[in-house]
LOGU-712388 format. One line per field, with one value per residue: x, y negated, z negated of N, C-alpha, C, O in turn. Coordinates in nm, 2 decimals. Layout:
nx: X, ...
ny: Y, ...
nz: Z, ...
cax: X, ...
cay: Y, ...
caz: Z, ...
cx: X, ...
cy: Y, ...
cz: Z, ...
ox: X, ...
oy: Y, ...
oz: Z, ...
//
This chain:
nx: -0.71, -0.39, -0.25, -0.01, 0.06, -0.14, -0.12, 0.11, 0.06, -0.09, 0.08, 0.23, 0.03, -0.04, 0.22, 0.25, 0.09, 0.09, 0.36, 0.35, 0.13, 0.03, 0.30, 0.33, 0.10, 0.08, -0.08, -0.15, -0.31, -0.26, 0.03, 0.34, 0.57, 0.89, 0.91, 0.82, 0.51, 0.17, 0.02, 0.07, -0.04, 0.00, -0.01, 0.05, 0.14, -0.08, -0.04, 0.11, -0.09, -0.30, -0.20, -0.22, -0.35, -0.22, 0.10, 0.38, 0.55, 0.87, 0.85, 0.66, 0.83, 1.05, 0.91, 0.80, 1.04, 1.13, 0.92, 0.87, 1.18, 1.17, 0.96, 1.14, 1.34, 1.21, 1.17, 1.38, 1.44, 1.65, 1.60, 1.40, 1.16, 1.18, 1.20, 1.01, 0.79, 0.93, 0.88, 0.60, 0.55, 0.61, 0.46, 0.23, 0.11, 0.09, -0.09, -0.33, -0.37, -0.49, -0.75, -0.88, -1.14, -1.05, -0.75, -0.48, -0.42, -0.61, -0.77, -0.68, -0.63, -0.70, -0.73, -0.70, -0.97, -1.29, -1.46, -1.41, -1.32, -1.53, -1.64, -1.58, -1.36, -1.14, -1.11, -1.00, -0.74, -0.64, -0.58, -0.43, -0.21, -0.11, -0.10, 0.13, 0.31, 0.30, 0.40, 0.70, 0.79, 0.76, 0.89, 1.18, 1.22, 1.21, 1.34, 1.39, 1.29, 1.24, 1.01, 0.76, 0.45, 0.43, 0.52, 0.34, 0.08, 0.14, 0.16, -0.11, -0.26, -0.16, -0.21, -0.49, -0.53, -0.43, -0.62, -0.83, -0.79, -0.74, -0.98, -1.15, -1.00, -1.12, -1.38, -1.40, -1.27, -1.41, -1.58, -1.94, -2.15, -2.47, -2.80
ny: 2.10, 2.02, 1.68, 1.61, 1.77, 1.70, 1.45, 1.48, 1.62, 1.46, 1.24, 1.37, 1.39, 1.15, 1.03, 1.21, 1.10, 0.84, 0.86, 1.06, 0.96, 0.69, 0.55, 0.59, 0.44, 0.12, -0.14, -0.41, -0.67, -0.95, -1.11, -1.02, -1.21, -1.18, -0.92, -0.77, -0.58, -0.71, -0.62, -0.39, -0.08, -0.01, 0.27, 0.39, 0.24, 0.29, 0.50, 0.45, 0.26, 0.41, 0.58, 0.74, 0.50, 0.58, 0.63, 0.48, 0.18, 0.20, 0.51, 0.42, 0.26, 0.43, 0.61, 0.45, 0.36, 0.62, 0.62, 0.41, 0.45, 0.71, 0.62, 0.46, 0.62, 0.75, 0.54, 0.41, 0.17, 0.00, 0.05, -0.14, -0.09, 0.02, -0.15, -0.39, -0.19, -0.12, -0.35, -0.38, -0.18, -0.29, -0.47, -0.43, -0.33, -0.57, -0.69, -0.48, -0.51, -0.79, -0.80, -0.59, -0.53, -0.37, -0.25, -0.10, 0.13, 0.27, 0.39, 0.61, 0.92, 0.84, 0.70, 0.41, 0.34, 0.31, 0.42, 0.36, 0.09, -0.07, -0.24, -0.49, -0.55, -0.38, -0.39, -0.66, -0.63, -0.44, -0.60, -0.80, -0.69, -0.57, -0.81, -0.88, -0.71, -0.65, -0.91, -0.95, -0.69, -0.82, -1.06, -1.00, -0.81, -0.99, -1.18, -1.44, -1.81, -1.90, -1.94, -1.96, -1.93, -1.72, -1.53, -1.55, -1.50, -1.22, -1.12, -1.13, -1.02, -0.77, -0.71, -0.73, -0.45, -0.27, -0.31, -0.25, 0.03, 0.12, 0.08, 0.28, 0.53, 0.53, 0.52, 0.76, 0.98, 0.93, 1.06, 1.04, 0.93, 1.06, 0.95
nz: -1.06, -1.16, -1.19, -1.12, -0.92, -0.73, -0.70, -0.57, -0.32, -0.23, -0.15, 0.05, 0.23, 0.30, 0.36, 0.61, 0.77, 0.83, 0.92, 1.18, 1.28, 1.25, 1.27, 1.52, 1.66, 1.79, 1.77, 2.01, 2.08, 2.14, 2.36, 2.25, 2.06, 2.05, 2.10, 1.90, 1.78, 1.66, 1.53, 1.28, 1.12, 0.80, 0.58, 0.35, 0.15, -0.01, -0.18, -0.38, -0.53, -0.61, -0.77, -1.16, -1.42, -1.63, -1.56, -1.62, -1.58, -1.54, -1.43, -1.21, -1.01, -0.97, -0.81, -0.64, -0.51, -0.43, -0.20, -0.05, 0.03, 0.17, 0.39, 0.50, 0.60, 0.82, 0.95, 1.07, 0.92, 0.71, 0.37, 0.37, 0.32, 0.15, -0.05, -0.07, -0.15, -0.39, -0.51, -0.52, -0.65, -0.90, -0.96, -1.00, -1.25, -1.37, -1.22, -1.27, -1.54, -1.57, -1.39, -1.49, -1.75, -1.99, -2.16, -1.98, -2.15, -2.25, -2.03, -2.01, -1.83, -1.60, -1.25, -1.05, -0.86, -0.69, -0.82, -1.09, -1.09, -0.97, -0.61, -0.56, -0.78, -0.69, -0.43, -0.42, -0.60, -0.44, -0.20, -0.30, -0.38, -0.14, 0.03, -0.08, -0.06, 0.22, 0.25, 0.19, 0.28, 0.60, 0.58, 0.53, 0.75, 1.01, 0.87, 0.95, 0.94, 1.15, 1.34, 1.12, 1.19, 1.34, 1.17, 0.93, 1.10, 1.16, 0.89, 0.81, 1.02, 0.96, 0.70, 0.71, 0.91, 0.78, 0.48, 0.60, 0.71, 0.43, 0.32, 0.47, 0.37, 0.11, 0.12, 0.27, 0.11, -0.16, -0.39, -0.32, -0.59, -0.77, -0.78
cax: -0.53, -0.31, -0.25, 0.10, 0.06, -0.27, -0.04, 0.20, -0.01, -0.19, 0.21, 0.28, -0.05, -0.04, 0.33, 0.25, -0.03, 0.22, 0.50, 0.34, 0.03, 0.02, 0.38, 0.33, 0.01, 0.11, -0.18, -0.11, -0.39, -0.19, 0.16, 0.44, 0.73, 1.03, 0.91, 0.73, 0.35, 0.15, -0.07, 0.13, -0.06, 0.03, -0.12, 0.15, 0.14, -0.19, -0.01, 0.12, -0.22, -0.37, -0.14, -0.30, -0.31, -0.09, 0.22, 0.46, 0.65, 0.97, 0.78, 0.62, 0.95, 1.13, 0.82, 0.81, 1.19, 1.12, 0.78, 0.96, 1.29, 1.07, 0.92, 1.26, 1.41, 1.14, 1.14, 1.53, 1.45, 1.73, 1.57, 1.32, 1.02, 1.22, 1.26, 0.87, 0.74, 0.91, 0.78, 0.46, 0.51, 0.63, 0.36, 0.08, 0.06, 0.04, -0.25, -0.46, -0.41, -0.56, -0.85, -0.98, -1.15, -0.99, -0.62, -0.46, -0.43, -0.82, -0.83, -0.62, -0.55, -0.80, -0.62, -0.76, -1.06, -1.38, -1.56, -1.34, -1.31, -1.61, -1.54, -1.47, -1.21, -1.07, -1.02, -0.90, -0.62, -0.57, -0.53, -0.34, -0.07, -0.09, -0.04, 0.29, 0.40, 0.37, 0.51, 0.83, 0.86, 0.77, 0.98, 1.29, 1.24, 1.20, 1.49, 1.40, 1.20, 1.24, 0.84, 0.63, 0.27, 0.40, 0.50, 0.18, -0.02, 0.15, 0.10, -0.26, -0.31, -0.13, -0.29, -0.64, -0.57, -0.39, -0.71, -0.95, -0.73, -0.80, -1.15, -1.19, -0.96, -1.18, -1.53, -1.38, -1.22, -1.46, -1.76, -2.04, -2.21, -2.61, -2.90
cay: 2.10, 1.95, 1.54, 1.59, 1.85, 1.63, 1.34, 1.50, 1.66, 1.30, 1.17, 1.43, 1.37, 0.99, 1.03, 1.25, 1.05, 0.75, 0.86, 1.09, 0.88, 0.53, 0.50, 0.57, 0.32, -0.05, -0.24, -0.50, -0.74, -1.03, -1.09, -0.99, -1.26, -1.12, -0.78, -0.70, -0.56, -0.80, -0.54, -0.29, -0.03, 0.06, 0.31, 0.46, 0.16, 0.28, 0.64, 0.37, 0.19, 0.50, 0.67, 0.71, 0.41, 0.62, 0.61, 0.40, 0.12, 0.27, 0.57, 0.38, 0.16, 0.54, 0.67, 0.34, 0.37, 0.72, 0.65, 0.36, 0.53, 0.85, 0.61, 0.40, 0.71, 0.77, 0.41, 0.34, 0.07, 0.07, -0.01, -0.26, -0.01, 0.07, -0.28, -0.39, -0.08, -0.14, -0.49, -0.38, -0.07, -0.33, -0.58, -0.35, -0.29, -0.67, -0.70, -0.41, -0.54, -0.86, -0.73, -0.52, -0.57, -0.28, -0.25, 0.01, 0.28, 0.26, 0.45, 0.77, 0.98, 0.76, 0.61, 0.26, 0.37, 0.22, 0.45, 0.30, -0.04, -0.13, -0.26, -0.62, -0.56, -0.27, -0.46, -0.76, -0.52, -0.34, -0.72, -0.90, -0.59, -0.50, -0.90, -0.93, -0.55, -0.68, -1.03, -0.92, -0.62, -0.89, -1.19, -0.91, -0.73, -1.07, -1.26, -1.58, -1.89, -1.99, -1.92, -1.96, -1.94, -1.59, -1.43, -1.58, -1.38, -1.10, -1.09, -1.17, -0.91, -0.60, -0.68, -0.64, -0.36, -0.21, -0.28, -0.17, 0.19, 0.16, 0.09, 0.41, 0.65, 0.54, 0.57, 0.92, 1.03, 0.91, 1.14, 0.92, 0.95, 1.08, 0.84
caz: -1.01, -1.18, -1.16, -1.06, -0.77, -0.66, -0.66, -0.49, -0.23, -0.14, -0.09, 0.16, 0.33, 0.35, 0.44, 0.73, 0.84, 0.82, 1.02, 1.27, 1.36, 1.26, 1.34, 1.69, 1.72, 1.82, 1.84, 2.10, 2.12, 2.21, 2.38, 2.11, 2.07, 1.97, 2.12, 1.78, 1.76, 1.56, 1.40, 1.24, 1.01, 0.68, 0.47, 0.26, -0.01, -0.09, -0.25, -0.53, -0.56, -0.64, -0.90, -1.23, -1.47, -1.74, -1.50, -1.70, -1.51, -1.46, -1.35, -1.08, -0.99, -0.90, -0.74, -0.54, -0.44, -0.31, -0.10, 0.03, 0.14, 0.30, 0.51, 0.58, 0.70, 0.93, 1.10, 1.07, 0.85, 0.61, 0.29, 0.37, 0.29, 0.01, -0.13, -0.05, -0.22, -0.52, -0.54, -0.48, -0.79, -1.02, -1.02, -1.02, -1.40, -1.42, -1.18, -1.30, -1.65, -1.50, -1.31, -1.58, -1.89, -2.06, -2.16, -1.92, -2.21, -2.26, -1.91, -2.01, -1.67, -1.49, -1.15, -1.00, -0.82, -0.65, -0.94, -1.22, -1.10, -0.84, -0.51, -0.54, -0.84, -0.66, -0.31, -0.49, -0.61, -0.33, -0.10, -0.33, -0.34, 0.00, 0.10, -0.16, 0.02, 0.37, 0.33, 0.14, 0.43, 0.70, 0.58, 0.57, 0.89, 1.07, 0.83, 1.00, 0.94, 1.29, 1.38, 1.05, 1.22, 1.43, 1.05, 0.88, 1.17, 1.17, 0.75, 0.78, 1.08, 0.95, 0.61, 0.74, 0.93, 0.61, 0.40, 0.67, 0.65, 0.28, 0.28, 0.52, 0.31, -0.01, 0.16, 0.30, -0.01, -0.26, -0.39, -0.42, -0.75, -0.74, -0.85
cx: -0.49, -0.27, -0.12, 0.12, -0.06, -0.20, 0.08, 0.16, -0.06, -0.04, 0.24, 0.16, -0.05, 0.13, 0.33, 0.19, 0.05, 0.34, 0.46, 0.23, 0.04, 0.18, 0.37, 0.23, 0.06, -0.04, -0.16, -0.23, -0.38, -0.02, 0.25, 0.55, 0.78, 1.00, 0.86, 0.57, 0.33, 0.08, 0.03, 0.04, 0.01, -0.02, -0.04, 0.16, 0.03, -0.15, -0.01, 0.00, -0.30, -0.31, -0.19, -0.26, -0.19, 0.02, 0.31, 0.51, 0.74, 0.91, 0.77, 0.75, 1.03, 1.05, 0.82, 0.92, 1.13, 1.01, 0.85, 1.12, 1.26, 1.06, 1.05, 1.29, 1.35, 1.11, 1.28, 1.53, 1.53, 1.67, 1.45, 1.19, 1.06, 1.18, 1.06, 0.78, 0.75, 0.86, 0.66, 0.41, 0.53, 0.53, 0.19, 0.01, -0.02, -0.11, -0.33, -0.49, -0.48, -0.66, -0.93, -1.01, -1.11, -0.81, -0.59, -0.45, -0.57, -0.85, -0.79, -0.58, -0.62, -0.68, -0.73, -0.83, -1.19, -1.52, -1.54, -1.35, -1.43, -1.54, -1.48, -1.35, -1.08, -1.00, -0.94, -0.75, -0.55, -0.51, -0.48, -0.18, -0.01, -0.07, 0.10, 0.36, 0.45, 0.43, 0.66, 0.85, 0.87, 0.92, 1.13, 1.31, 1.24, 1.36, 1.52, 1.25, 1.16, 1.08, 0.77, 0.52, 0.32, 0.45, 0.42, 0.09, 0.02, 0.16, -0.04, -0.31, -0.29, -0.20, -0.42, -0.65, -0.52, -0.53, -0.82, -0.94, -0.77, -0.89, -1.20, -1.16, -1.06, -1.30, -1.54, -1.38, -1.32, -1.60, -1.85, -2.15, -2.40, -2.69, -3.01
cy: 1.99, 1.80, 1.53, 1.65, 1.78, 1.55, 1.36, 1.57, 1.52, 1.25, 1.24, 1.41, 1.23, 0.94, 1.07, 1.17, 0.92, 0.75, 0.96, 1.02, 0.78, 0.46, 0.49, 0.48, 0.17, -0.11, -0.38, -0.58, -0.87, -1.01, -1.11, -1.09, -1.20, -0.99, -0.72, -0.71, -0.63, -0.73, -0.43, -0.21, 0.04, 0.16, 0.33, 0.35, 0.21, 0.46, 0.57, 0.31, 0.27, 0.61, 0.65, 0.59, 0.44, 0.59, 0.47, 0.30, 0.17, 0.40, 0.52, 0.32, 0.31, 0.61, 0.58, 0.36, 0.48, 0.71, 0.55, 0.38, 0.65, 0.75, 0.52, 0.48, 0.76, 0.65, 0.38, 0.21, 0.03, -0.02, -0.11, -0.23, 0.01, -0.07, -0.32, -0.30, -0.07, -0.26, -0.45, -0.27, -0.18, -0.46, -0.55, -0.34, -0.43, -0.72, -0.62, -0.50, -0.69, -0.89, -0.68, -0.55, -0.50, -0.27, -0.11, 0.19, 0.33, 0.38, 0.61, 0.82, 0.95, 0.74, 0.52, 0.33, 0.30, 0.27, 0.38, 0.16, -0.10, -0.24, -0.41, -0.61, -0.45, -0.34, -0.59, -0.70, -0.46, -0.48, -0.77, -0.81, -0.58, -0.67, -0.91, -0.82, -0.66, -0.82, -1.02, -0.83, -0.73, -1.04, -1.10, -0.86, -0.89, -1.14, -1.40, -1.67, -1.97, -2.01, -1.86, -1.86, -1.77, -1.48, -1.42, -1.46, -1.27, -1.06, -1.10, -1.01, -0.79, -0.59, -0.64, -0.52, -0.26, -0.16, -0.22, 0.00, 0.24, 0.19, 0.24, 0.56, 0.66, 0.59, 0.75, 1.02, 1.02, 0.97, 1.00, 0.99, 0.95, 1.03, 0.91
cz: -1.09, -1.13, -1.07, -0.91, -0.69, -0.60, -0.55, -0.33, -0.09, -0.11, 0.03, 0.31, 0.43, 0.43, 0.62, 0.80, 0.87, 0.93, 1.13, 1.31, 1.34, 1.30, 1.49, 1.75, 1.72, 1.90, 1.90, 2.16, 2.18, 2.25, 2.24, 2.16, 1.98, 1.98, 1.99, 1.80, 1.66, 1.43, 1.36, 1.11, 0.92, 0.59, 0.36, 0.11, -0.10, -0.16, -0.43, -0.59, -0.60, -0.75, -1.02, -1.31, -1.58, -1.68, -1.55, -1.59, -1.44, -1.37, -1.18, -0.98, -0.90, -0.81, -0.60, -0.44, -0.34, -0.18, -0.02, 0.12, 0.22, 0.41, 0.59, 0.66, 0.83, 1.05, 1.11, 1.03, 0.76, 0.48, 0.27, 0.34, 0.18, -0.11, -0.17, -0.12, -0.35, -0.59, -0.59, -0.65, -0.90, -1.05, -1.05, -1.14, -1.42, -1.34, -1.26, -1.41, -1.65, -1.45, -1.41, -1.72, -2.01, -2.08, -2.07, -1.98, -2.26, -2.13, -1.89, -1.87, -1.59, -1.39, -1.10, -0.90, -0.77, -0.79, -1.04, -1.22, -1.06, -0.73, -0.48, -0.64, -0.74, -0.52, -0.35, -0.51, -0.55, -0.21, -0.18, -0.33, -0.25, 0.07, 0.05, -0.06, 0.14, 0.37, 0.26, 0.26, 0.59, 0.71, 0.59, 0.70, 0.96, 1.03, 0.93, 0.97, 1.03, 1.33, 1.28, 1.12, 1.28, 1.25, 0.97, 0.94, 1.18, 1.01, 0.80, 0.87, 1.03, 0.80, 0.61, 0.80, 0.84, 0.56, 0.45, 0.67, 0.49, 0.26, 0.35, 0.42, 0.15, 0.04, 0.22, 0.21, -0.16, -0.25, -0.43, -0.54, -0.70, -0.82, -0.88
ox: -0.55, -0.24, -0.11, 0.17, -0.08, -0.18, 0.12, 0.24, -0.06, -0.04, 0.29, 0.19, -0.06, 0.14, 0.38, 0.23, 0.09, 0.40, 0.55, 0.24, 0.05, 0.18, 0.41, 0.26, 0.08, -0.09, -0.15, -0.25, -0.47, 0.04, 0.23, 0.62, 0.74, 1.06, 0.87, 0.51, 0.41, 0.08, 0.08, 0.03, 0.08, -0.09, -0.08, 0.18, 0.03, -0.25, -0.06, 0.00, -0.41, -0.38, -0.23, -0.14, -0.11, 0.08, 0.28, 0.52, 0.74, 0.92, 0.82, 0.74, 1.05, 1.10, 0.84, 0.90, 1.10, 1.02, 0.90, 1.16, 1.32, 1.13, 1.07, 1.27, 1.42, 1.07, 1.29, 1.61, 1.46, 1.70, 1.42, 1.11, 0.97, 1.14, 1.00, 0.68, 0.66, 0.80, 0.62, 0.31, 0.45, 0.54, 0.10, -0.11, -0.13, -0.21, -0.41, -0.59, -0.54, -0.70, -1.04, -0.93, -1.12, -0.75, -0.66, -0.46, -0.60, -0.95, -0.82, -0.49, -0.63, -0.56, -0.85, -0.75, -1.19, -1.61, -1.64, -1.38, -1.45, -1.43, -1.38, -1.24, -0.96, -0.88, -0.83, -0.65, -0.43, -0.40, -0.42, -0.07, 0.12, -0.02, 0.19, 0.46, 0.55, 0.50, 0.73, 0.92, 0.96, 0.99, 1.20, 1.42, 1.36, 1.45, 1.63, 1.14, 1.08, 1.05, 0.73, 0.51, 0.23, 0.41, 0.39, 0.04, -0.06, 0.17, -0.05, -0.37, -0.38, -0.25, -0.47, -0.75, -0.59, -0.57, -0.89, -1.03, -0.82, -0.92, -1.28, -1.24, -1.07, -1.33, -1.64, -1.45, -1.30, -1.69, -1.84, -2.22, -2.45, -2.67, -3.10
oy: 1.88, 1.79, 1.46, 1.59, 1.81, 1.55, 1.27, 1.55, 1.51, 1.21, 1.18, 1.42, 1.21, 0.86, 1.01, 1.17, 0.93, 0.66, 0.96, 1.02, 0.73, 0.35, 0.39, 0.43, 0.12, -0.11, -0.46, -0.56, -0.91, -0.93, -1.20, -1.08, -1.17, -0.92, -0.60, -0.82, -0.65, -0.75, -0.39, -0.27, 0.14, 0.10, 0.27, 0.38, 0.19, 0.53, 0.59, 0.31, 0.21, 0.70, 0.54, 0.56, 0.37, 0.51, 0.36, 0.36, 0.20, 0.39, 0.55, 0.35, 0.30, 0.68, 0.62, 0.38, 0.46, 0.78, 0.59, 0.34, 0.67, 0.76, 0.52, 0.46, 0.79, 0.65, 0.28, 0.14, 0.03, -0.14, -0.15, -0.32, 0.02, -0.06, -0.28, -0.35, -0.04, -0.26, -0.50, -0.28, -0.17, -0.53, -0.61, -0.34, -0.44, -0.78, -0.67, -0.56, -0.71, -1.01, -0.73, -0.60, -0.56, -0.30, -0.01, 0.30, 0.43, 0.45, 0.70, 0.76, 1.02, 0.75, 0.56, 0.41, 0.19, 0.20, 0.34, 0.10, -0.21, -0.30, -0.44, -0.65, -0.46, -0.34, -0.61, -0.74, -0.43, -0.46, -0.85, -0.85, -0.57, -0.67, -0.94, -0.85, -0.71, -0.86, -1.12, -0.87, -0.71, -1.08, -1.14, -0.86, -0.90, -1.15, -1.45, -1.62, -2.06, -2.13, -1.75, -1.74, -1.69, -1.37, -1.31, -1.36, -1.19, -0.94, -0.98, -0.92, -0.70, -0.48, -0.54, -0.45, -0.16, -0.05, -0.15, 0.08, 0.35, 0.30, 0.32, 0.65, 0.77, 0.71, 0.82, 1.12, 1.11, 0.95, 0.91, 1.09, 0.87, 1.06, 0.85
oz: -1.10, -1.01, -0.96, -0.81, -0.58, -0.48, -0.47, -0.24, 0.03, 0.01, 0.12, 0.43, 0.55, 0.52, 0.72, 0.91, 0.99, 1.00, 1.21, 1.44, 1.45, 1.35, 1.55, 1.86, 1.61, 2.01, 1.81, 2.28, 2.25, 2.20, 2.16, 2.26, 1.87, 1.89, 1.98, 1.82, 1.57, 1.31, 1.46, 1.01, 0.95, 0.51, 0.26, -0.01, -0.22, -0.18, -0.53, -0.71, -0.63, -0.80, -1.02, -1.29, -1.62, -1.74, -1.50, -1.48, -1.32, -1.25, -1.08, -0.86, -0.78, -0.72, -0.48, -0.32, -0.22, -0.08, 0.08, 0.23, 0.33, 0.51, 0.71, 0.78, 0.93, 1.17, 1.18, 1.08, 0.66, 0.48, 0.16, 0.33, 0.10, -0.22, -0.26, -0.17, -0.43, -0.70, -0.69, -0.72, -1.00, -1.15, -1.10, -1.15, -1.46, -1.40, -1.34, -1.41, -1.76, -1.47, -1.43, -1.80, -2.12, -1.98, -2.09, -1.92, -2.32, -2.14, -1.81, -1.80, -1.49, -1.42, -1.10, -0.85, -0.82, -0.84, -1.09, -1.32, -1.12, -0.75, -0.41, -0.59, -0.74, -0.49, -0.30, -0.45, -0.57, -0.15, -0.10, -0.28, -0.25, 0.18, 0.12, 0.00, 0.17, 0.46, 0.29, 0.34, 0.68, 0.80, 0.69, 0.75, 0.94, 1.11, 0.96, 0.98, 1.02, 1.36, 1.29, 1.10, 1.25, 1.23, 0.92, 0.88, 1.22, 1.00, 0.84, 0.83, 1.04, 0.77, 0.55, 0.78, 0.82, 0.56, 0.39, 0.64, 0.44, 0.21, 0.29, 0.39, 0.08, 0.02, 0.21, 0.21, -0.25, -0.17, -0.52, -0.54, -0.63, -0.94, -0.94
//
């Protein structure tokens, strides 16, 4: 199956999971100040994280904008997800260059994965970009530094929840190499 078709199917599935399942989940383990749940699972940034190495930054920005805007349309958040996802897409190439031993052009049509990067670099890559994404999103969503502790708690809790979803996705959909 072609890379474009495979990524389009991945986009549709991840967006459907985000919109139809995860947007309905509110994990309220503590009381919610301001009426917002503390844990908000977001799986849609994974689509940008798993795009092939060869996608240029301009392409990543357009794809990030479309991805974020699609989520914004379903969540009534005018442009907040689009901004956070474009920021993630912009930083992606630099983070990969910092973590990988070879230049990105040496990886040809491969995509970031546990197979190509091993667990530690992949989780570092995902965690760093998810923290950036969630920080940008929640700072704009709350638009107040009145309660910085709550903001930090929300960023950390949502990042952990998102990383657990990403690890689950990777474990489910990565073929194990036989030894």
